[in-house]
C-alpha angles and dihedrals in degrees: 000000000000111000132210101263129002123165111254111257091228129060091268117161100331097170093048092047090059090054092049098055096117124077090232095059092045095050089047094054093045093047093047097044092047093047089052090043091054093047095046091047090054091052109031114341129246099112094141087067084073106033099044098054091043091056092048091048090056092055105266114142115252100252092044090045090057092049095045088049090055092050092050094052102042096087091056090055093054092044089056092047090052091054089054094041093118095048103054093043084088089066093066090094089058093066098267093163088062090048089055094049090049092048090052092050093048093047089052091049093049094047093051090049088053095049092052092048109098114235091241090056095043088053086065096041099048094071091057091047092049087048091052093048093048092049088048089059095041101046105012098102093047091048092044092053092048093050095044090063093051108028135050119176125213125235093262092048089049090060092048092051091043092053090051093048091046091051089053088046093053089047099046114331105201108143092004090127094056089050093051091051090049090050091053092050092053087050089059100254115147106171102102094191094053089044092052091047093048089046091052093049097044091044092050090047096053091045093048089054090049090048090055089055093046091050092051090046092051093235100130120103093212098190093055093039097052092047090053093041091061091044093048091051090052088047093050089053090049093045091057088062096038090052089070092054105038120069110246091230091056090053091048093051090049090052091048093049091050092045092050092049093051092046090055093046097051092044087057090048090050091052092047092054089053092059 
């Protein structure tokens, strides 16, 4: 079973780990990162840019860090979905139940793929996943607008794309929300509130299925996850208020900057482990 703190098997963040050798500094990092993640997720998405590195920096192995990050952020997804419950009810006529089933299947598939990925291998994969997520935030809206004018997917194609996105979400998840919104746009949906509500519920569902796999596989660091869970819920509540005061573009730019910094950092760590 996953413990409270085990030194990462790769050369991940050696200098930072030396600075975080006290419980106070670890808890401070976990609380702050999870609070920011909860706030960011309620406004734009991208919370895993904060929680995953924080867990790695406190000594959690990469695969378990990704699993524990997912556990910490799942409640916020369902809280957002509940807030939008009246909006996405209109999507039931579009086959929403099938969307939900496909999301669960994809989340299960992605989680199993993560569990069977060795930590050493995941250390080299994670920079590319972070890069994909960062690019999704940076250029997703522009690409989505360009595609929407040229492409429209059918209902069966939507299920195929949703399964692929859900598998990615169960495996890593960064930027999955943006991908779901882009998918909805290509399908022809226009009600942003309904789309956001559906995104929250589908994202929460795929992650909940992934969490079940992570728990069974003993990949969850519960002490860290529970601390971050409380902080992320508080951040989500705060984010709902801050979203009315902070320009959306400023939030998006902030997420992109953090994502880019983490991408560069983990690419560097990946290169160091190859030497």
